[in-house]
N, C-alpha and C positions, 0 to 999 in steps of 0.2 A: 206469647207473641200476640200482638194486637193486629187485627185485620182492618182497623179503621183507616180510612184514607184522608189525607190532608190535602187541602187545596192551596196551591201556591199562586198568588196573584201574578199577573203578567208584568214583566218589566217594561216600563215605558221609556224608550230612548228619548233624548232631548231634541225632538224634531224642531221645536220652535227656535233653537239656537243654530240650526244648520246654515241658513243663508249668510249669517255673519262669518261663519267659519268654513266656507267651501274650500276644500282642498283641490289640488291640481287635477286629481282624478275626477272629482265631481264636476268641476268646470269643463273638463274634456267631454264628459258624458252629456252635459247640457249643450255644448257646442255641436256634438254629433246629432243631437235631436234637432237643433236649429238647421243643420245642413241637410236634414231629411234622410239621414243614414240610420236612424234608430227605429226599432219596433219594440212594442211593449206587450206583454201578455195580459189578457183580461182575467184578473184574479185578485183576491184580497191581498196577496203578496206579489205584485207585478214584477216580473223579470224583464230585464232590458237586454236587447240584442242590438249590436252595432255591426253593420255590414253582414247581417245574417249569422253572426257569431255571438254566443252568450257572453255578456260582460263578466270579467273575472271577479268583480266585486259586486255581487248581487245585494249585499247588505246596503251599500251606498245607493244602488238602484231603488231598493225598497224605501230607503229613507227619503230620497228625492221625490218619490211618488207620494208617500205619506205626508211629507211636508208641503205637498201641493205645488211642487215646482214642475213636474211633468205629469202628463195624463194621456190616455188613449185619444187619438184624433177621431176615431170612429168607434161605434159600438161593435162588439163581437161576442161570440160564445165564450163560455168559461174555458180558459187555457189558450184561446186563439190568439195568434200574434196579429197585431194591427199597428199601423203607423203611430209613432209617439209624437207629441207636440209639447211645447212649453206652455205653461200657464202664464198669466200676467205676473204672478209672483216669480216664476222662473226667469222671465225676461228681466225683471227688476234685479234679480240676484246676479245676473250676468253683467249688468251695467258697471258695478265696481270692478269686476274682473277685467272687463274690456279696458277700463281706464288705467289699470295697473299693467296691462300687457304692452 
């Protein structure tokens, strides 16, 4: 039996493809941010809360943050909840969704 450990490289989601393929849930999350109803945790994997309730799809919340569509509106300590805001990229991603609505 070998005791050597292998290192598995991290899997990188296709973040750059997200804005073209925003689903209804992601669009709703972005709209909640615009409405001032969202908070985001200050962490490397930011969680999103809408109306003080954790989002049911934190994977999408993480993807929106890593894709640069949402960000904390203020600085905070690690794990602290702060208001969320859209970035310029997030605003641009909502334009096609608004036109389709």
